[in-house]
C-alpha positions in Angstrom: 0.0 0.0 0.0 1.3 3.4 -1.0 1.3 6.1 1.6 1.8 9.8 1.1 3.1 12.5 3.4 1.9 16.0 3.5 4.9 17.2 1.6 4.2 14.6 -1.2 0.6 15.9 -1.6 1.9 19.5 -1.6 4.4 18.6 -4.3 1.7 16.9 -6.4 -0.6 19.9 -6.0 2.2 22.3 -7.1 2.7 20.3 -10.3 -1.0 20.4 -11.1 -1.1 24.1 -10.6 2.0 24.6 -12.8 0.4 22.4 -15.5 -2.8 24.5 -15.4 -0.8 27.7 -15.8 1.2 26.3 -18.7 -2.1 25.3 -20.4 -3.4 28.8 -19.9 -0.3 30.1 -21.8 1.9 31.4 -19.0 5.6 31.4 -19.9 7.3 28.4 -18.4 10.3 30.5 -17.5 8.1 32.4 -14.9 7.0 29.1 -13.3 10.0 26.9 -13.2 13.6 27.9 -12.1 15.1 25.7 -14.9 13.5 23.8 -17.7 15.4 20.6 -16.9 13.8 20.3 -13.5 11.0 17.7 -13.1 8.3 20.2 -12.5 4.8 20.4 -14.0 2.8 17.7 -15.9 3.4 16.3 -19.3 0.5 16.1 -21.8 -0.8 12.8 -23.2 -0.1 14.1 -26.8 3.5 14.7 -25.9 3.5 18.4 -25.4 5.7 19.7 -22.5 8.0 16.7 -22.6 10.6 19.3 -23.3 9.8 22.4 -21.3 12.3 24.5 -23.4 10.8 23.4 -26.6 7.3 22.3 -25.6 6.3 20.9 -29.0 9.3 18.6 -29.2 8.0 15.0 -29.2 4.4 16.1 -29.5 1.9 14.2 -31.7 1.8 15.2 -35.4 5.1 17.1 -35.2 8.4 16.0 -36.8 11.2 14.7 -34.7 14.3 16.9 -34.7 17.0 15.1 -36.8 20.7 15.1 -36.4 21.4 12.6 -39.3 19.7 12.2 -42.7 16.4 10.4 -42.6 16.4 6.7 -43.5 12.8 5.6 -42.8 11.9 1.9 -42.7 8.4 0.5 -42.9 8.9 -3.2 -42.6 7.0 -6.1 -41.3 7.7 -7.1 -37.7 9.6 -10.2 -38.8 12.1 -8.1 -40.9 12.8 -5.5 -38.2 16.2 -5.4 -36.5 18.1 -2.6 -34.7 21.7 -2.4 -33.7 21.6 -0.6 -30.3 25.5 -0.7 -29.9 26.5 0.4 -33.4 29.8 -1.2 -34.3 30.1 -2.9 -30.9 29.0 -6.5 -30.6 25.8 -7.7 -28.9 23.5 -4.8 -29.8 21.1 -6.4 -32.2 17.4 -6.0 -31.2 14.8 -7.9 -33.2 11.9 -8.1 -30.8 8.7 -6.5 -32.4 6.3 -7.8 -29.8 5.3 -5.4 -27.1 3.9 -8.2 -25.0 7.4 -9.6 -24.5 9.9 -8.1 -22.0 12.9 -6.2 -23.1 13.6 -3.7 -25.9 11.2 -3.5 -28.8 11.8 -2.6 -32.5 9.0 -0.7 -34.1 9.0 0.9 -37.6 6.1 3.2 -36.6 7.0 4.3 -33.1 4.6 7.2 -33.0 1.5 5.3 -34.0 0.6 4.5 -30.4 0.8 8.0 -29.1 -1.1 9.4 -32.1 -3.9 6.8 -31.7 -4.1 7.6 -27.9 -4.6 11.3 -28.6 -7.0 11.1 -31.5 -8.9 8.1 -33.0 -11.2 10.1 -35.3 -11.0 10.6 -39.0 -9.1 13.8 -38.3 -6.1 11.7 -37.5 -4.3 10.1 -40.5 -2.6 7.7 -38.2 -6.0 6.4 -37.0 -7.2 6.0 -40.5 -4.1 4.1 -41.5 -4.4 1.8 -38.5 -8.0 1.1 -39.3 -7.1 0.3 -42.9 -4.4 -2.0 -41.8 -6.8 -3.9 -39.6 -9.3 -4.1 -42.5 -6.6 -5.6 -44.8 -6.0 -2.7 -47.2 -3.6 -3.5 -50.0 -2.5 0.2 -50.3 -2.8 1.9 -47.0 -1.0 5.1 -48.0 -3.1 5.8 -51.1 -6.3 5.0 -49.4 -5.4 7.1 -46.4 -4.6 10.0 -48.7 -8.0 9.5 -50.4 -9.9 9.5 -47.1 -8.0 12.6 -45.9 -8.8 14.4 -49.1 -12.4 13.5 -48.9 -12.5 14.8 -45.3 -10.9 18.0 -46.4 -13.5 18.4 -49.2 -16.2 17.8 -46.8 -14.8 20.4 -44.4 -14.7 22.9 -47.3 -18.3 22.1 -48.2 -19.4 22.5 -44.6 -17.7 25.9 -44.4 -19.4 27.0 -47.6 -22.8 25.8 -46.3 -22.2 27.6 -43.1 -21.3 30.8 -44.9 -24.4 30.5 -47.1 -26.6 29.9 -44.1 -25.0 32.9 -42.4 -25.7 35.0 -45.5 -29.3 33.9 -45.6 -29.8 34.6 -41.9 -28.3 38.1 -42.4 -30.6 38.7 -45.4 -33.6 37.7 -43.3 -32.5 39.9 -40.4 -32.2 42.8 -42.8 -35.7 42.2 -44.2 -37.0 42.2 -40.6 -35.1 45.3 -39.8 -36.6 47.0 -42.9 -40.1 45.9 -42.0 -39.7 47.2 -38.5 -38.6 50.5 -40.0 -41.7 50.7 -42.2 -44.0 49.5 -39.4 -44.9 53.0 -38.1 -45.8 54.2 -41.5 -47.9 51.1 -42.2 -49.7 51.5 -38.9 -50.4 55.2 -39.6 -51.8 54.3 -43.0 -54.0 51.6 -41.6 -55.4 53.9 -38.9 -56.1 56.5 -41.6 -58.0 53.9 -43.7 -60.1 52.9 -40.7 -60.8 56.6 -39.9 -61.8 57.2 -43.5 -64.1 54.2 -43.5 -65.8 55.4 -40.3 -66.3 58.9 -41.7 -67.7 57.4 -45.0 -70.1 55.2 -43.1 -71.3 58.2 -41.0 -71.9 60.2 -44.2 -73.8 57.3 -45.8 -76.0 56.9 -42.7 -76.8 60.6 -42.8 -77.6 60.6 -46.5 -79.8 57.5 -46.0 -81.7 59.1 -43.1 -82.2 62.3 -45.2 -83.6 60.2 -48.1 -85.9 58.3 -45.8 -87.2 61.7 -44.4 -87.8 63.0 -47.9 -89.8 59.8 -48.7 -91.8 60.3 -45.6 -92.5 64.0 -46.3 -93.5 63.1 -49.9 -95.8 60.4 -48.7 -97.4 62.7 -46.2 -97.8 65.4 -48.9 -99.5 62.9 -51.2 -101.8 61.8 -48.5 -102.7 65.3 -47.6 -103.4 66.1 -51.2 -105.6 63.1 -51.6 -107.5 64.1 -48.5 -108.0 67.6 -49.9 -109.2 66.3 -53.2 -111.6 63.9 -51.6 -113.0 66.6 -49.4 -113.5 68.9 -52.4 -115.4 66.3 -54.3 -117.4 65.0 -51.4 -120.4 67.2 -52.0 -119.8 68.0 -55.7 -122.5 67.0 -58.2 -121.2 67.0 -61.8 -123.0 67.0 -65.1 -122.1 64.2 -67.5 -120.0 66.5 -69.6 -118.0 67.7 -66.5 -117.5 64.0 -65.4 -116.1 63.2 -68.8 -113.6 66.1 -68.6 -112.5 65.3 -65.1 -111.9 61.6 -66.0 -109.9 62.7 -69.0 -107.8 65.0 -66.8 -107.3 62.1 -64.3 -106.1 59.9 -67.1 -103.5 62.5 -68.1 -102.4 62.9 -64.5 -102.1 59.1 -64.1 -100.0 58.9 -67.3 -97.7 61.7 -66.1 -97.3 60.1 -62.7 -96.0 56.7 -64.0 -92.4 57.9 -63.9 -92.7 59.5 -60.5 -94.0 56.5 -58.6 -91.6 54.2 -56.8 -91.8 51.5 -54.2 -92.0 54.1 -51.5 -94.4 56.6 -53.2 -98.2 56.7 -53.1 -100.0 56.7 -56.5 -102.5 59.6 -56.4 -104.3 58.5 -59.5 -105.7 55.5 -57.6 -107.4 57.6 -55.0 -108.7 60.3 -57.4 -109.9 57.7 -59.9 -112.0 56.1 -57.1 -113.4 59.5 -56.2 -114.2 60.3 -59.8 -115.9 56.9 -60.3 -117.9 57.4 -57.2 -119.0 60.9 -58.2 -119.8 59.7 -61.7 -122.0 56.8 -60.3 -124.0 59.3 -58.3 -124.9 61.1 -61.5 
């Protein structure tokens, strides 16, 4: 069982706080007396392994070289490494990580790259998946997949830009409509007011017309009453009756264009009077 003293815990806390400040972008020189001291925490992707050059050994960065590159990409059975150079006994041919001792690996960074990122954004993850799938040309197919991902990213950016432009256009339309809203409201209020005024004038005109019809009807009734009263006691000769009937017929003919659904036909009343008076003769 592991036990910790107070000083152990304080040291661990200090390293965590240093790592947090390094991640926030604080200069390492202001946090650590010397970059070679074992202070701070190292990142999983390899950053801060070297505090003087924080990207040395990080994932997706090139190793610094002191000799010309001579890459090997061999099958495990073909891998050997001379750890002692010209001295004897330095040959390492173990490519199995499950066995103890040194290991020879033609792709030493695959493991760290896969730990950090196993998505399609990581070419190493794509290559590892293709290898498991039995691809006959891992490099070409990896390049094809990476190219497709890049094209997809460009298409997404274009779609996002188009959507942003459409949203901006809609916002501008809404802004313009809001600017025109007071004028539209004023015009609508004016139209409603004009309609109310027009309705009032129509109601007044209709009332005046109805009053005129009532006055004309009363006048016609009064005239009929006067005529009936005048002829009540009148005794006419046959010649006078004929003349009055002829005059009544002329009046009836002239009154055809004056009568409407609301008017009283005077000729009906007078004709009845004339017929009555004529019968008495």
